[in-house]
C-alpha positions as CSV (number, residue, x, y, z in Angstrom):
1,M,7.9,7.6,-14.8
2,I,6.4,10.1,-12.4
3,N,8.4,13.1,-11.2
4,R,8.5,14.9,-7.8
5,V,6.1,17.6,-9.1
6,D,3.6,14.9,-10.0
7,L,3.7,13.5,-6.5
8,A,3.4,16.9,-4.9
9,V,0.3,17.8,-7.0
10,I,-1.3,14.4,-6.4
11,M,-0.5,14.4,-2.7
12,P,-0.4,18.0,-1.6
13,Q,-0.2,17.1,2.1
14,A,3.0,15.1,1.5
15,K,6.1,16.9,2.8
16,A,8.9,17.6,0.4
17,A,11.2,15.4,2.4
18,N,8.8,12.4,2.1
19,I,8.4,13.0,-1.6
20,E,12.2,12.9,-1.9
21,R,12.4,9.9,0.3
22,F,9.9,7.8,-1.7
23,W,10.0,9.2,-5.3
24,A,12.7,7.1,-6.8
25,H,11.6,3.9,-5.0
26,L,8.0,4.4,-6.2
27,N,9.2,4.6,-9.8
28,S,11.3,1.5,-9.4
29,A,8.5,-0.5,-7.8
30,M,6.0,0.6,-10.4
31,E,8.3,-0.5,-13.1
32,E,9.0,-3.8,-11.4
33,F,5.3,-4.6,-11.0
34,L,4.1,-3.2,-14.4
35,I,2.2,-0.3,-13.0
36,N,3.2,1.4,-16.2
37,S,0.3,3.3,-17.7
38,P,-1.3,6.6,-16.6
39,A,-4.5,4.7,-15.6
40,R,-2.6,2.2,-13.4
41,Q,-0.3,4.8,-11.9
42,A,-3.2,7.1,-11.1
43,A,-5.2,4.4,-9.3
44,F,-2.1,3.1,-7.5
45,L,-0.9,6.5,-6.3
46,A,-4.4,7.4,-5.1
47,Q,-4.6,4.2,-3.1
48,I,-1.2,4.5,-1.5
49,G,-1.8,8.2,-1.0
50,H,-4.8,7.3,1.2
51,E,-3.3,4.3,2.9
52,S,-0.1,6.2,3.9
53,G,-1.7,9.5,4.7
54,Q,0.0,11.0,1.7
55,L,3.4,9.5,2.4
56,R,3.4,10.3,6.1
57,Y,2.9,6.8,7.5
58,V,4.6,3.4,6.8
59,E,3.2,1.9,10.0
60,E,-0.4,1.6,11.0
61,L,-1.3,4.1,13.7
62,A,-3.5,1.6,15.6
63,S,-1.8,-1.0,17.8
64,G,-2.9,-4.0,15.8
65,Q,-4.6,-5.7,18.7
66,D,-7.8,-5.9,16.7
67,Y,-6.0,-8.4,14.4
68,D,-5.5,-10.9,17.3
69,I,-9.1,-12.0,17.8
70,G,-11.9,-13.7,15.9
71,N,-12.5,-14.0,12.2
72,K,-10.3,-11.0,11.3
73,A,-7.3,-12.8,12.9
74,R,-8.1,-16.0,11.1
75,R,-8.5,-14.3,7.7
76,L,-5.1,-12.7,8.1
77,G,-3.4,-16.0,9.2
78,N,-2.9,-14.7,12.8
79,T,-3.1,-17.4,15.4
80,P,-4.9,-17.1,18.7
81,Q,-2.1,-18.8,20.6
82,D,0.3,-16.1,19.4
83,D,-1.5,-13.2,21.0
84,D,1.0,-10.6,19.6
85,D,0.5,-11.5,15.9
86,G,-1.8,-8.6,15.4
87,E,0.7,-6.1,16.8
88,R,3.7,-7.8,15.2
89,Y,2.0,-8.0,11.7
90,K,-0.1,-4.8,11.7
91,G,-0.2,-2.7,8.6
92,R,3.1,-1.6,7.3
93,G,4.4,-0.2,4.0
94,L,2.6,2.3,1.7
95,I,-0.3,0.0,1.2
96,Q,-0.4,-1.4,4.8
97,I,0.5,-5.1,4.4
98,T,-1.4,-6.7,7.3
99,G,-1.4,-10.2,8.9
100,T,0.9,-13.2,9.1
101,D,-0.1,-14.6,5.8
102,N,0.4,-11.4,3.9
103,Y,3.8,-10.8,5.6
104,R,4.8,-14.3,4.6
105,A,3.8,-14.0,1.0
106,C,5.2,-10.5,0.6
107,G,8.5,-11.6,2.2
108,E,8.8,-14.6,-0.1
109,A,8.0,-12.5,-3.2
110,L,10.5,-9.7,-2.2
111,G,13.2,-11.9,-0.7
112,L,12.8,-10.4,2.8
113,D,12.4,-12.2,6.1
114,L,9.4,-10.3,7.2
115,L,8.2,-12.8,9.7
116,T,11.3,-12.2,11.8
117,N,11.8,-8.6,10.8
118,P,8.3,-7.1,10.0
119,E,9.7,-3.5,10.5
120,L,11.7,-4.0,7.2
121,L,8.4,-2.8,5.5
122,E,9.0,0.6,7.0
123,L,12.1,1.2,4.9
124,P,11.3,3.4,1.9
125,E,12.4,0.9,-0.8
126,N,10.5,-2.0,0.9
127,A,7.5,0.2,1.7
128,C,7.2,0.9,-2.1
129,R,8.0,-2.5,-3.3
130,S,5.5,-4.2,-0.9
131,A,2.7,-1.9,-2.0
132,A,3.5,-2.5,-5.7
133,W,3.7,-6.3,-5.1
134,F,0.4,-6.3,-3.2
135,W,-1.2,-4.4,-6.1
136,W,0.2,-6.7,-8.7
137,S,-0.5,-9.9,-6.7
138,R,-4.2,-9.0,-6.4
139,G,-4.6,-8.3,-10.2
140,L,-5.2,-4.6,-9.6
141,N,-3.5,-3.5,-12.8
142,Q,-6.3,-5.1,-14.7
143,L,-8.9,-3.4,-12.6
144,A,-7.2,-0.1,-13.1
145,D,-7.1,-0.7,-16.8
146,G,-10.9,-1.0,-16.7
147,G,-11.3,2.0,-14.4
148,N,-12.9,-0.1,-11.6
149,F,-11.7,2.0,-8.7
150,E,-14.3,0.7,-6.3
151,R,-13.2,-2.9,-6.7
152,I,-9.6,-1.8,-6.2
153,T,-10.5,-0.2,-2.9
154,R,-12.4,-3.3,-1.8
155,K,-9.5,-5.5,-2.6
156,I,-7.1,-3.2,-0.6
157,N,-9.3,-2.2,2.2
158,G,-11.9,-5.0,2.4
159,G,-14.6,-2.3,2.2
160,L,-14.9,1.3,1.1
161,T,-13.3,3.0,4.1
162,G,-11.9,6.4,3.1
163,Q,-13.4,6.1,-0.4
164,A,-14.2,9.8,-0.7
165,D,-10.5,10.7,0.0
166,R,-9.3,8.0,-2.4
167,L,-11.5,9.4,-5.1
168,V,-10.2,12.9,-4.6
169,L,-6.6,11.6,-4.9
170,W,-7.6,9.5,-7.9
171,Q,-9.1,12.4,-9.8
172,R,-6.1,14.6,-9.0
173,A,-3.7,11.8,-10.2
174,K,-5.7,11.2,-13.4
175,E,-5.5,14.9,-14.2
176,Q,-1.8,15.1,-13.4
177,L,-0.7,12.0,-15.3
178,T,-2.7,12.2,-18.5
C-alpha cells in the first residue's frame, strides 16, 4: 500500500487535493489488478504520473480528432462513418484509455457502459481502475518484474513519447518505494 507522502514525493507537481482525490482509489485498483510489489508499483505510478500530468488530467487535452482518420482510427476501432468517435473516445482515465475498442473492453472488464458514457472514466475510482485494468490486461506486471520500462512505455504509448519524464518519475518511485 502506498501512502499520500509516497505519492507527493513521486509526483511533486501533484496538488494535495488531487493526491487526496486519487490515493485510496489507486491503492484499491493496484490491489485488484495485482500491482502489488515495489517494482510493479514504481513502474505503474511513473507511467500514470506521466500520462495524467501528475494527477492533473483525466481527460486528454487534445480534441481527439486525430483518432477519426486513417490507420490510427482503424487501430483503435474508430469507424470513419462515425466522425466523432475520436472525440468521443479520446484518452481518459489516469492512463488515457483511447479508442472505441479499448473503451468497449475496459467497460466490459469493469462493468461500466463506457460506449454510452465515456466520461465515466473521468471519475476518480474509474480513472484508477481503468489504468490498472489496462496495465494488467497488457501483461505489464510481468514487464515491470523484469525491469523492462521501455517496453512498458511502448505498450502504453505506442512509442517513447515523454520517456525522459517517465524515467525521472520511475527513478523517484523506485527510490521512494524500496
